C-alpha positions as CSV (number, residue, x, y, z in Angstrom):
1,M,1.9,27.5,-0.6
2,P,3.8,24.2,-1.7
3,K,7.7,25.0,-2.3
4,T,9.7,23.4,-5.2
5,H,13.2,22.6,-4.2
6,N,16.1,21.7,-7.0
7,Y,18.4,19.0,-5.8
8,T,22.2,17.4,-7.2
9,P,22.8,14.1,-7.2
10,G,23.7,12.8,-3.6
11,S,21.9,15.6,-1.9
12,L,19.9,14.8,1.1
13,I,16.2,15.6,1.1
14,F,15.2,14.4,4.8
15,C,17.0,11.8,6.8
16,K,15.7,9.2,8.9
17,G,14.6,10.1,12.4
18,E,14.1,13.8,11.3
19,E,10.3,15.2,12.0
20,A,8.3,14.8,9.2
21,N,6.8,18.3,8.2
22,R,6.1,17.5,4.4
23,V,5.2,15.1,1.8
24,F,7.3,15.3,-1.5
25,I,6.3,15.1,-5.2
26,L,9.2,14.1,-7.5
27,K,8.9,16.5,-10.4
28,S,11.8,15.2,-12.3
29,G,15.2,13.1,-11.7
30,K,15.3,10.0,-9.6
31,V,14.9,9.9,-5.6
32,N,16.1,7.0,-3.7
33,L,14.7,5.9,-0.4
34,I,16.8,4.1,2.2
35,Y,15.5,2.0,4.9
36,T,16.0,-1.0,6.9
37,D,13.9,-4.2,6.0
38,I,12.3,-5.3,9.3
39,E,12.3,-8.8,8.4
40,T,16.0,-8.9,7.4
41,N,17.8,-5.9,9.0
42,A,19.1,-5.2,5.8
43,D,19.7,-1.7,4.3
44,M,16.8,-1.2,1.2
45,C,16.5,1.1,-1.5
46,D,13.2,2.1,-3.3
47,V,14.0,4.3,-6.3
48,V,11.2,7.0,-6.8
49,Q,10.0,7.7,-10.1
50,Q,8.8,10.9,-11.7
51,G,5.1,12.0,-10.5
52,E,5.8,9.6,-7.3
53,F,5.6,11.1,-4.3
54,F,7.5,9.9,-0.7
55,G,7.3,10.8,3.0
56,L,3.4,10.6,3.1
57,R,3.2,7.7,5.5
58,S,5.1,9.3,8.2
59,L,3.7,12.9,7.6
60,I,-0.2,11.5,7.9
61,G,1.1,9.2,10.9
62,H,2.9,12.2,12.9
63,F,5.9,9.9,13.2
64,P,9.7,10.9,11.9
65,Y,10.8,9.7,8.6
66,E,11.8,6.0,8.5
67,E,14.2,6.4,5.9
68,N,16.9,8.8,4.1
69,A,15.9,10.6,1.0
70,V,18.5,11.2,-1.3
71,S,18.7,12.6,-4.5
72,L,20.4,10.0,-7.1
73,T,20.3,12.9,-10.3
74,D,19.6,16.6,-10.6
75,S,16.1,16.4,-9.3
76,V,13.6,19.1,-8.7
77,V,10.8,18.4,-5.8
78,M,7.6,19.9,-4.8
79,A,7.3,19.9,-0.7
80,L,3.9,20.2,0.5
81,T,2.5,20.9,4.4
82,L,-0.4,17.8,5.2
83,P,-3.1,20.6,4.6
84,E,-1.5,21.6,0.9
85,F,-1.3,18.1,0.3
86,E,-4.8,17.2,1.6
87,S,-6.1,19.6,-0.6
88,L,-4.5,18.5,-3.5
89,A,-5.7,15.0,-3.0
90,M,-9.2,16.3,-2.8
91,S,-9.1,17.8,-5.8
92,N,-7.2,15.0,-7.6
93,A,-8.3,11.3,-7.9
94,R,-5.5,10.1,-9.4
95,I,-3.0,11.1,-6.6
96,T,-5.6,9.5,-4.1
97,L,-5.7,6.2,-6.2
98,K,-2.3,6.2,-6.2
99,M,-1.8,6.9,-2.4
100,L,-4.1,4.3,-1.9
101,K,-1.9,1.6,-4.1
102,V,1.3,2.3,-2.2
103,F,-0.3,1.6,1.1
104,S,-2.1,-1.4,-0.2
105,G,1.3,-2.7,-0.9
106,Q,2.7,-2.1,2.0
107,L,-0.2,-3.5,4.2
108,R,0.7,-6.6,1.8
109,R,4.3,-6.9,2.7
110,I,3.5,-6.5,6.2
111,H,0.8,-8.8,6.2
112,A,3.0,-11.7,4.5
113,F,5.8,-10.7,7.1
114,F,3.5,-11.4,10.5
115,T,1.8,-14.4,8.7
116,K,5.7,-16.0,8.3
117,L,6.4,-14.7,11.8
118,S,3.1,-16.1,13.1
119,G,4.0,-20.0,11.1
120,K,1.4,-19.8,9.2
121,E,1.3,-20.5,5.7
122,L,0.3,-17.3,3.5
123,T,-2.5,-18.2,1.5
124,S,-3.7,-16.4,-1.8
125,P,-6.5,-13.6,-2.1
126,D,-8.9,-15.7,-3.7
127,E,-8.3,-18.4,-1.2
128,E,-8.6,-16.1,1.7
129,L,-11.8,-15.0,0.4
130,F,-13.3,-18.6,-0.3
131,N,-12.7,-19.5,3.3
132,I,-14.0,-16.3,4.8
133,G,-17.3,-17.7,3.1
134,E,-16.8,-21.3,4.5
135,R,-16.5,-19.5,8.1
136,C,-20.3,-17.9,7.4
137,F,-21.2,-21.2,5.3
138,K,-20.5,-23.0,8.9
139,L,-21.8,-20.5,11.0
140,K,-25.2,-20.2,9.1
141,R,-24.9,-17.0,8.0
142,G,-26.5,-17.2,4.9
143,D,-26.7,-14.0,3.5
144,H,-23.1,-13.3,4.2
145,A,-22.3,-16.4,2.6
146,K,-24.3,-15.6,-0.3
147,Y,-22.4,-12.5,-0.5
148,I,-18.7,-13.6,-0.2
149,Y,-19.3,-16.5,-2.8
150,S,-20.9,-14.4,-5.2
151,R,-18.3,-12.1,-4.6
152,Y,-15.5,-14.8,-5.1
153,L,-16.8,-16.2,-8.5
154,A,-17.2,-12.6,-9.7
155,Y,-12.9,-11.5,-8.9
156,Y,-12.1,-15.7,-9.6
157,P,-14.5,-17.3,-12.0
158,T,-11.7,-19.6,-13.0
159,G,-10.4,-19.9,-9.5
160,K,-9.6,-23.5,-7.5
161,K,-12.7,-23.1,-5.9
162,A,-15.0,-21.7,-8.2
163,S,-17.3,-24.8,-8.8
164,L,-17.8,-25.2,-4.7
165,A,-18.3,-21.7,-4.6
166,A,-21.3,-22.3,-7.1
167,K,-22.7,-25.0,-5.5
168,R,-22.6,-23.4,-2.0
169,L,-24.8,-20.4,-3.7
170,Q,-26.8,-22.9,-5.4
171,S,-27.4,-24.8,-1.8
172,L,-28.2,-21.4,-0.2
173,G,-30.8,-20.4,-2.9
174,R,-28.9,-17.7,-4.3
C-alpha cells in the first residue's frame, strides 16, 4: 500500500547512492533534485512540481539513486514500491505518458551530449529523418524510403527538405 509522508523545508527524502526502493509522487509542495551534471561536473538542481514523480529511473533500472531529493517547502510525498507504481501506471495512461515525456527529454540530452563528445554536429530531428530516407533511397530500399519521406512530409510539411522529399516520393511512385 503506498505511503504518504510529510516533509518540512530542508528535509532529505533520499540521498545519492542510497538503494532505490521507492518511486515518489509529489502531492503538494516543492522538492529539489540535486545531481552532478555529467558534462560540466557542476551541481545542478531540478525542481519537482506537484503531480510529478521522481526516483523512478533508479528504481526501474535497479540502480542507486543518482541525486539528492530535498524538500524545499512543506511537502506531501507519496512513496510507492515498484509493483505499486507499475499497477498505478497500468491503470492511468496519463502517468505513463508523463513518464515517456520525461525519459524522452533525458534521452535527447544524452544524445546531444554524446554527439558533442564525438565531434559530430548535432542535427535537428527533421534533418535526421530526411537523412534516413536518403540512406534508404541510395541503398535502393524503395519501400523504406517511401515510408520515411512520407513521414517527413507528414511531420514537417514546410521543412527545409520538403520539396526534395516530395520529388523523391514522386520518383519512387508514391
